[in-house]
MDTraj code that builds the backbone (N, CA, C; nanometers):
import mdtraj as md
import numpy as np

residues = "ALA GLY TYR GLY THR GLU PHE GLY GLU LYS GLU HIS LEU LEU LEU ARG ASP LYS LEU LYS ASN ILE LYS GLY LYS PHE LEU VAL THR ILE ASN ASP HIS THR LYS VAL ARG GLU TRP TYR LYS ASP PHE ASN ILE LYS GLU VAL LYS VAL MET TYR SER VAL SER ASN GLN ALA SER ALA ARG LYS GLU TYR GLY GLU LEU ILE ILE THR ASN PHE".split()
xyz = np.array([
    [-0.5256, -0.7202, 0.4706],
    [-0.6158, -0.8062, 0.4900],
    [-0.5320, -0.9426, 0.5414],
    [-0.5822, -1.0100, 0.6181],
    [-0.5037, -1.1239, 0.6729],
    [-0.4042, -1.1349, 0.7696],
    [-0.4012, -1.0099, 0.8252],
    [-0.2927, -0.9837, 0.9440],
    [-0.3813, -0.9610, 1.0620],
    [-0.5130, -0.9996, 1.0986],
    [-0.5847, -0.9941, 1.2008],
    [-0.6094, -0.8437, 1.2593],
    [-0.5796, -0.7585, 1.1856],
    [-0.6046, -0.6294, 1.2242],
    [-0.6695, -0.5523, 1.1146],
    [-0.7911, -0.4890, 1.1534],
    [-0.8629, -0.4246, 1.0455],
    [-0.8011, -0.2826, 1.0081],
    [-0.7667, -0.2893, 0.8988],
    [-0.6979, -0.1569, 0.8356],
    [-0.7872, -0.1047, 0.7058],
    [-0.8974, -0.0496, 0.7038],
    [-0.9972, -0.0028, 0.6467],
    [-0.9757, 0.1337, 0.5833],
    [-1.0619, 0.1684, 0.5198],
    [-1.0848, 0.3174, 0.4707],
    [-1.0677, 0.4413, 0.5676],
    [-1.1350, 0.4205, 0.6684],
    [-1.1110, 0.5058, 0.7848],
    [-0.9662, 0.5365, 0.8270],
    [-0.9124, 0.4045, 0.8475],
    [-0.7586, 0.4159, 0.8731],
    [-0.6590, 0.4642, 0.7871],
    [-0.7145, 0.3992, 0.6567],
    [-0.6144, 0.4744, 0.5575],
    [-0.6233, 0.6490, 0.5346],
    [-0.7686, 0.6744, 0.5395],
    [-0.7740, 0.8474, 0.5275],
    [-0.6957, 0.9184, 0.6605],
    [-0.7003, 0.8530, 0.8015],
    [-0.6305, 0.8929, 0.8801],
    [-0.4647, 0.8995, 0.8823],
    [-0.4125, 0.7986, 0.8208],
    [-0.2812, 0.7874, 0.7764],
    [-0.2450, 0.9013, 0.6788],
    [-0.3196, 0.8919, 0.5544],
    [-0.3064, 0.9889, 0.4623],
    [-0.3038, 1.1304, 0.5043],
    [-0.3684, 1.1646, 0.6193],
    [-0.3771, 1.2973, 0.6508],
    [-0.2568, 1.3348, 0.7378],
    [-0.2177, 1.2338, 0.8344],
    [-0.1000, 1.2340, 0.9245],
    [0.0130, 1.2560, 0.8204],
    [0.0216, 1.1683, 0.7019],
    [0.1456, 1.2067, 0.6279],
    [0.1416, 1.3075, 0.5502],
    [0.0407, 1.3894, 0.5305],
    [0.0150, 1.5205, 0.4499],
    [0.1215, 1.6166, 0.5403],
    [0.1130, 1.6034, 0.6605],
    [0.1921, 1.7109, 0.7477],
    [0.3293, 1.6498, 0.8033],
    [0.3687, 1.5239, 0.7464],
    [0.4892, 1.4938, 0.8140],
    [0.5946, 1.5902, 0.7863],
    [0.7109, 1.5865, 0.8686],
    [0.8215, 1.6847, 0.8540],
    [0.9207, 1.6133, 0.7658],
    [0.9248, 1.5124, 0.7635],
    [1.0496, 1.4157, 0.7012],
    [0.9835, 1.3370, 0.6000],
    [1.0682, 1.2448, 0.5409],
    [1.0332, 1.1537, 0.4216],
    [0.9786, 1.0400, 0.4518],
    [0.8832, 0.9863, 0.3752],
    [0.8102, 0.8688, 0.4312],
    [0.7996, 0.7802, 0.3020],
    [0.7910, 0.6488, 0.3075],
    [0.7929, 0.5461, 0.2089],
    [0.6590, 0.4434, 0.2681],
    [0.5671, 0.4254, 0.2068],
    [0.4559, 0.3231, 0.2252],
    [0.4764, 0.2417, 0.1217],
    [0.4442, 0.0788, 0.1354],
    [0.4262, -0.0049, 0.0562],
    [0.2828, -0.0808, 0.0980],
    [0.1951, -0.0988, -0.0398],
    [0.0729, -0.1569, 0.0021],
    [0.0301, -0.2267, -0.1342],
    [-0.0691, -0.3130, -0.1360],
    [-0.1163, -0.3796, -0.2291],
    [-0.1943, -0.2727, -0.3328],
    [-0.1639, -0.2964, -0.4628],
    [-0.2508, -0.2018, -0.5739],
    [-0.3993, -0.2408, -0.5647],
    [-0.4470, -0.1159, -0.5299],
    [-0.5979, -0.1116, -0.5379],
    [-0.6488, 0.0089, -0.5850],
    [-0.7544, 0.0484, -0.6633],
    [-0.8158, 0.1423, -0.6998],
    [-0.8384, 0.2392, -0.5967],
    [-0.8884, 0.1940, -0.4880],
    [-0.9149, 0.2788, -0.3782],
    [-0.7928, 0.3597, -0.3143],
    [-0.6775, 0.2660, -0.3138],
    [-0.5736, 0.3143, -0.2488],
    [-0.4987, 0.4249, -0.3363],
    [-0.5217, 0.3972, -0.4593],
    [-0.4806, 0.5049, -0.5755],
    [-0.5713, 0.6322, -0.5492],
    [-0.6559, 0.6324, -0.5221],
    [-0.7706, 0.7411, -0.5145],
    [-0.7224, 0.7885, -0.3762],
    [-0.7033, 0.7426, -0.2454],
    [-0.6915, 0.7977, -0.1269],
    [-0.5393, 0.8647, -0.1166],
    [-0.4597, 0.8095, -0.2035],
    [-0.3183, 0.8647, -0.1944],
    [-0.2614, 0.9381, -0.3167],
    [-0.3532, 0.9647, -0.4035],
    [-0.3252, 1.0395, -0.5145],
    [-0.2320, 1.1628, -0.4925],
    [-0.2285, 1.2214, -0.3980],
    [-0.1533, 1.3359, -0.3872],
    [0.0074, 1.3605, -0.3609],
    [0.0282, 1.2025, -0.3423],
    [0.1735, 1.1607, -0.3287],
    [0.2195, 1.1020, -0.4367],
    [0.3482, 1.0790, -0.4540],
    [0.4015, 1.0120, -0.5800],
    [0.3760, 0.8674, -0.5464],
    [0.3492, 0.7818, -0.6519],
    [0.3003, 0.6665, -0.6470],
    [0.3754, 0.5922, -0.7526],
    [0.4586, 0.4815, -0.7078],
    [0.4994, 0.3733, -0.8351],
    [0.4705, 0.2634, -0.8269],
    [0.4306, 0.1813, -0.9277],
    [0.3629, 0.0605, -0.9284],
    [0.4873, -0.0289, -0.9740],
    [0.4776, -0.1348, -0.8756],
    [0.5914, -0.2402, -0.9207],
    [0.5187, -0.3910, -0.9105],
    [0.5687, -0.4710, -0.9506],
    [0.5152, -0.6026, -0.9622],
    [0.6132, -0.6962, -0.8398],
    [0.5544, -0.7763, -0.7684],
    [0.5983, -0.8517, -0.6651],
    [0.5592, -0.9744, -0.6577],
    [0.6452, -1.0624, -0.6459],
    [0.6306, -1.2195, -0.6088],
    [0.5957, -1.2531, -0.4806],
    [0.4677, -1.2860, -0.4579],
    [0.4443, -1.3578, -0.3198],
    [0.4684, -1.4883, -0.3182],
    [0.5691, -1.5466, -0.2506],
    [0.6002, -1.6657, -0.2374],
    [0.5762, -1.7379, -0.1101],
    [0.5403, -1.6789, -0.0125],
    [0.4965, -1.7373, 0.1407],
    [0.3819, -1.7943, 0.1131],
    [0.3704, -1.9263, 0.0647],
    [0.2530, -1.9994, 0.0659],
    [0.2934, -2.1516, 0.0435],
    [0.2028, -2.2036, 0.0970],
    [0.2331, -2.3719, 0.1154],
    [0.1552, -2.4281, -0.0304],
    [0.1124, -2.3336, -0.1089],
    [0.0422, -2.3858, -0.2117],
    [0.0973, -2.3112, -0.3432],
    [0.1777, -2.3881, -0.4342],
    [0.2343, -2.3365, -0.5367],
    [0.1473, -2.2414, -0.6401],
    [0.0243, -2.2612, -0.6400],
    [-0.0685, -2.1743, -0.7293],
    [-0.1034, -2.0329, -0.6690],
    [-0.0742, -2.0308, -0.5200],
    [-0.0612, -1.8978, -0.4538],
    [0.0486, -1.8139, -0.4973],
    [0.1615, -1.8832, -0.5196],
    [0.2741, -1.8220, -0.5700],
    [0.2934, -1.7355, -0.6892],
    [0.2465, -1.6164, -0.6928],
    [0.2402, -1.5435, -0.8241],
    [0.2798, -1.4014, -0.8257],
    [0.2937, -1.3209, -0.9251],
    [0.2908, -1.1896, -0.9408],
    [0.1798, -1.1117, -0.9006],
    [0.2081, -0.9919, -0.8106],
    [0.0984, -0.9132, -0.7874],
    [0.1287, -0.7754, -0.7719],
    [0.0340, -0.6700, -0.7844],
    [0.0859, -0.5392, -0.8091],
    [0.0911, -0.4753, -0.6658],
    [0.1889, -0.3842, -0.6413],
    [0.2298, -0.3268, -0.5110],
    [0.2499, -0.1797, -0.5622],
    [0.2165, -0.1082, -0.4494],
    [0.2244, 0.0527, -0.4839],
    [0.3401, 0.0883, -0.3722],
    [0.4445, 0.1766, -0.4364],
    [0.5246, 0.2402, -0.3439],
    [0.4700, 0.4091, -0.3439],
    [0.4534, 0.4428, -0.2285],
    [0.4001, 0.5724, -0.2006],
    [0.4946, 0.6525, -0.1084],
    [0.5304, 0.7732, -0.1708],
    [0.6271, 0.8421, -0.1195],
    [0.5984, 0.9823, -0.1319],
    [0.6606, 1.0818, -0.0309],
    [0.6626, 1.2112, -0.0513],
    [0.7785, 1.2926, -0.1089],
    [0.8557, 1.1807, -0.1774],
    [0.9967, 1.2548, -0.2422],
    [1.0278, 1.1987, -0.3768],
])
top = md.Topology()
chain = top.add_chain()
for i, resn in enumerate(residues, 1):
    res = top.add_residue(resn, chain, resSeq=i)
    for name in ("N", "CA", "C"):
        top.add_atom(name, md.element.get_by_symbol(name[0]), res)
traj = md.Trajectory(xyz[None], top)
């Protein structure tokens, strides 16, 4: 969201299916969301906290959940 390009459920499911058949290693990071956890549940998922600090408003600079999804 916010990048000017739609990447919704359809795109995530297509990506997930492509990643299932990838020959090498992959690493994807994405905002933590229940649906994302569901879609990528067959992969290794690690939750981390990240500080989003690119904002002109101090109130927007806070910690958010991010998922690191890998096949290794």
